[in-house]
N, C-alpha and C positions, 0 to 999 in steps of 0.2 A: 781967139784961135783954140781949136779944140785938140787935146793930146791924144796920140794914137795909143790904144791899150796893149801895149807890148806884152805884158805878163799873160793876158788873155790869148793873144795870138800865139805866143810861145807855148802856152799850155795846150792849145788846140793842135798845134804842130806836132809836139811831143807825144800827146794822146793818139793822134792819128798814126804816127810812126811806130809807137809801141804796139798798137792794135795790129798794124801790118806786120811787125816783126812776129808777134805771138802767132798770127794766122800762118805766116811762112814757116815758122818752127813746127807748128802742128801739121802742116802740109807735108813737110819733110819727114816727120815722125810717122805720119800715116803711110807715105811712100816706102819708107824703110820696113815697116810692118807687112806691107803687101809683099815686098821682095822676100822677107823672111818666111812668110806663109808659102810662097811658091817654091822657095828652096826646100822648105820641110815637106811640102807635097811630093816634090821630086825625089827627095832622099827617102821618104817612105816608100815610094813605088820601087826604087832602086833596091832598097833593104828587102822588101817583100820578094822582089825577084831572086835575090841571093838566097832566101830561105826557101822559096818554092822550088828553086833548082834542086837542092839536095833532097827535099821531101818528095819530089816528082820522081827523082832517080830510085829512092828507097821504095816508094809505092809501086814503081813500074816492076821492080824485081819481086814484090810480094804478089802483084796482080798478074804477073807474066805478060804484061804489056810493055814491050821494050821501047825505050826512046833512043832513036838513032844518035850516033855519035855526032853526025852533021847537026841535028837539032840541038843537042848539048853544047856543041861548039858555038853555034849561033847565039844561043841564050848567054853564054859566057862572054862572048864578044860584045853583046848588047849591054851586059852588066858592066864590062870593063869601060865602055864609052862612057856611060853615066858615071861610074866610079871616078874616072879622071877629072870630071868636072864637079861633082857634088860631094864626094866624100872627104872627110877629114884625112890628114896625112896618116895617122895611125891606122885607120880602117883601109885606106889605099894600100899601104904597105903590107898589112896582114892578108889582105886579099891576094896580093901578088905572091907573097909567100905560099898561100893556099894553093893557088893555080900551079905554082912550081912544083909543089910537093905531089900534086896529082900526076904529074909526069914521071914520078919515080915509082916503078912497079914494085920494087923491094919494100917500099914503105907504104904498103896498101892501106894501112889504118892510121898512120901517123897524121894523116890530113884531117881527121876528126878532131884531134887536138887543136890544130890551127884553126879549123872552121869554128870550134867552140870559142876559142879566143876572139875570133872575129865577131861572133854572135854577142859576146859580152861587150865588146867595144860598141857594137851597133845598139844594143840596149842602152847603153850609158849616153850615147849621142842622141838617142830618142827620148831622153828625159828620165831613164831609170838609173839615176846616178849612183845610187846605193845598192845596186843589185848585188845579191848574195848566191846567185846560181853558180854552182861548182861543176866541174867536168862530169862527175857522177850524176848529178841532176840532169845535165844536158842528155847524156847518153841513155839514162833511164827514160827520159822524155821520148827520145828517139826510138829506142828499142821496145819499149812498153812491156818489158819482161825481165824481172830481177834475175832469175836463174840464167837465163841466156846472156845477160850482161856480165854476170859473175863468171861464167865460162869463157866469154869474150876477154874479159880482163886477165883471167889466168893465161889464156892461149897466147895473148900478146904481151904478157908481162907489164901490164899498167900498174 
């Protein structure tokens, strides 16, 4: 009577099982990577919309092409919708703080500081973890005129 090769059968079963588990793990890893890429794409679009909003408003004043309050409100609401889903808590809260600040007419320029804080958080979330951009760098980038920025700082006691 012939003996059954238990060791070989066990090795075959364990080899097949380990191959399946490795494949399954790789499949899950790829799925997670796809989800992260989709999330990153959504965040990028949302963050771009946040940046475009302010730049479009600034450009409209320089080019005398006004953007209606309704259009601005719609864009803010679209950003809010995406912000609720995709933004990390610190960016979500800073965006809320910024939009609340926009409602205070007596603090017409304070919102720039909050917006700057939000931009810095966004840059960190998008991979620039050691960003060294300061408020002055941001405002100079925005205004593109050192003399005007110095007058602005003096006028608003920054």
